[in-house]
N, C-alpha and C positions, 0 to 999 in steps of 0.2 A: 740866342740862342743857346750862347753856349753857359747862359743862368739856368735856363730851362732845361738844362742835359745838369746840371751839375746837381737839380733838385728833386729829379726826377734819378738821382744816383742815391743822393743821399737818401729818401724816398725806399727806395728798394734794399736800403740797407740796414734801416730801420726793421723796415719788410724780413729782415735774417735774421737780423737778433730778435723778432719775440718769435718765429716758430721754429728757436734753436734747440727749442727744451728747458729755455731758462727760465723760471715761475718766475723772479722774482725780477721789481723795475731797473733797471738802470739809473744812475745816479743821477741829482737835476741834472748836473752840468754835461751829462749828455747831451742835455737838450738843448738847454744855452748855446751850445758848441755849433749844431746844428744850424740854432736861429741867427750866429754869427757870421754864419758859412752863407749861408743865403742871402744874409744883410750884405756881400763880398768880401769879410773880412774873416781872410783863414788865418792870417795872422794869431787875434785874438782865440779863434772854435782853435788852437791846435791848444791854446794854454790852458783851453776849457775843460778841450777834451786831457789832457794830459791831466789836471788833480780830477775827472772819471777817472782815470785810470790806476790812481791812485788807493781809491774806494776799492774798486775793483780790477786789478789788473786782466783777468779774464773777459773782458766787455769786447771780441773781437771788434763788432761796430765800430767802436771809437777808432782804433788801432786802422783800420779799415779807412774810414771818415779821413784819419789821420794824413793816411798816405796821398792822399786825393789833394787834401789843401797840401801837401808840400808841396807835390807835384804842379799846385796853382801857383808858387813860388817860387818852383821850377829849383829845387833843393831834389834830387832824383835819391841823392845818394839816403837821406832821410826817406825816403817813400819807400826807397827797395824796403830797409828797415818795418817799418810801419805793415808794410805790404806783406812779407815774412811773417812777419809775428800774426796777424789773423788769420796765413795759409797754417798754421801749425796749432792755430785756437780752434779751426773753423775744418777738419780736413777734411773731408767733401767739398766744400764750396769750392771748386773752378775760379769765382771774381776773381782773388787775389794774383793767381797763378795768369791769370788775363793781362790785367794793368803791369805784373810783371813782366809781359814777354813785350808790352807795349812801350817797357818804357827803355829792354833793355837793343829792342830796334831802334827808338829813336837812336840810341849809342854805338849802331854798328856791331852791338855783341851777339851774333844769328847762333852764338853757340850755347848761349845765356837762352836767350830768350827759343830758341828749340828747345832749351831740357824745359821753364817755365809751361811753353803750350804742352808739350807733352802730358804733364801734370795735368793740368788742364784738359786735357781730353780726358785722361785716364778718369776723368769726374762728370764729365759732357761727354760721352760713344757720340749721341747723339746728331751736333751741333758744327754743320758740313764748313762754316764759316771757319771754325780752329781746326778742320785735317787742314782747310785750304791756305790759312794764315800760317799752321807747320811748315807744308810747303813750300811754300813759300823760304822757311826760315834754314829748312834742311837744303833748296836747291841755292841759296847765300853759301852755304857749307860747298859746296861740289856733291853732297852725296844726292846722288840723282835717282838712282832707285828706291832710294826715301823718299825722293820726294815725290815719285812721281804713285808710290804706294797712295800718300797720304792725301793727294789729289784726287786719286781715284778714288777714296776712299770719301771725297767729299762730295763730290760727283754721286757717289752710288749713292748720300743721302740726297738730292737734289739735283737730277737730273736736267732740269735748268740753271743750274748757278754759269751763270756766264764766265763770273771772274775766276772761276776753279775751270774753267775749261779754256781759259783764254792761257790761263799760267801752265795748262796740261802740254798749251803749241811752247811755250815758253821754257818748260825745261827740257823736253824731248830736244830743244834745238841745245837751248847746252849742251846736252847730252851727247849736243851733234847727231844728234839723228833726227836728221833729217825731212827722209823717208814719211816716217811715221807722222813728226809735224804738219807736214800737207795730208796725209792721209787724216790728219781728225783737222786741219784745218781747214779742208776741205765740207765738211760734217759743221762744222761750228759756221762760215758763215752762209749754210744754209738756213740755217734758225739763227742768226744777229748777220746779215746782210750789213749791219751799217756799223756793227765793231771795229773803229781802226785798230787795234791794235793784233789780232788773228792775219789784216790786210797782210798786217806790216811781217811778222813771220813770217806767213808764204810768201812774200820778197825774201827777206834773208834765207830762206829750207830753198827755196826757185836759184839765188844767189850763188848756195853753195856748191848746190847739183850742176852747178854752168849750163843753168838756164837764164841768162840772161834778161831776157828779154820779154818770159813770162814774169821773172821777176820787177822789170820795170812797172806791168801791166797795175801789178799787185800793190804796188809799196803806189803809183800816181795814181790809186782808188785810195786807200791810206786817206792819202793827203787830202783826192776830195770832200773827203766826211770830213774830217778836220787838217786843216792849213797848215798847223800849228807844229803837230809832231814831229821834234827834234830827230828821234832815230831814223824817222820816214825818211828826212831830209839826207842825214848822214850815209844810208844806206843805200838814197837813191843818188848820190855822188860817189859812193862804191861802184855801185850798176856803169855809169854815165863814162868815169875812168875804162873799165874795160869795153866798155863803149866805142872807147875813142874818138868822148867828148870833154876833155879837158879841161876849159873855159867853164862849162853846166855843169859840171865834177864839182869845179874851184866852187861854185858858186852857191851850189845844196852843203857841201860842209861849213862852207859861213856860216848858212842859215841857221845851221844846226848846233855852234856855238854862238850862234846869234844867242835863242830860244833858250840853249843847257853851257851853259861855257864848261863845262863837265866835259866833253870831245873837245876842246882843244886841247886838253891831253892825250886824251884818243887816239885822235888822226893824230898826235905827234910818237907816237908809237906806235902803228898801225904799217903792217910789213903791207900791206891792201896799197899805201897811198907812195911807198918809196920813189914811184916815177914822177912822183911828179915834189917832191919836200923839197930840192934842191933849188926851185922858183923864186922869183919874187911873190909872184902872187901868194905862194902856199906859205912863206911866211912872215909876208906882212897880216895873212888872216889868223897866223898863231903867234901873233907880234914880239916877233924875232927881226923885227930889222925895226 
């Protein structure tokens, strides 16, 4: 599957080059580089594209392809340089900015990812997936009004875009707009009743609105659809603790940590768990015994 994806990327890049208004043919090394990458040798492909760029440094497709090859080799710093050069040479092409944003997201640099997605959206304003991705990065930066505007743009372009609807609920929840999250969540589950994240967001909102019996129902529904959803287990633990079920609560927190180890640190710092933090069971779960 990965090989097919690379081939599709390369074919699209060659197509972009042929439609870019340049009448001259790319140097022979350009095509040889494509053959090398298709053959599974990205390092050799890079060498050939470097030679092609010595002959024609304005060859945007070579810069773009080199960037993808560097990504395959795990050399993100060089990939960033190459994508940036491709973007400068093809100023209306959103592609380099999209791939730059993906690198920055992988590096947990949402500020740079947001800037890259903004440039991609400027160049392709009718793509709901780009607005949705931009919304996610704004949310990570706690720019919640901007995130809501971006996700609403995605939904306006595609009213059945389930991922955008789910992200809208998540953003409202992070923005502590729990009533809004409930309002939209109820609408979403009518259209997508088997989408577990929506049920989790409903559960979280009910929990913070102190309606824990409703929260438990929603979290149970999420786990009925997807039993290994760590977020649902974690918040189910918080709800059960409020409902005076500490043993079951500890079991849910432990399950969340088993599924996603990052919940160990979250649990350590969570003020809602203060009532059980001194127990031997909790200390064992977080590895302090």
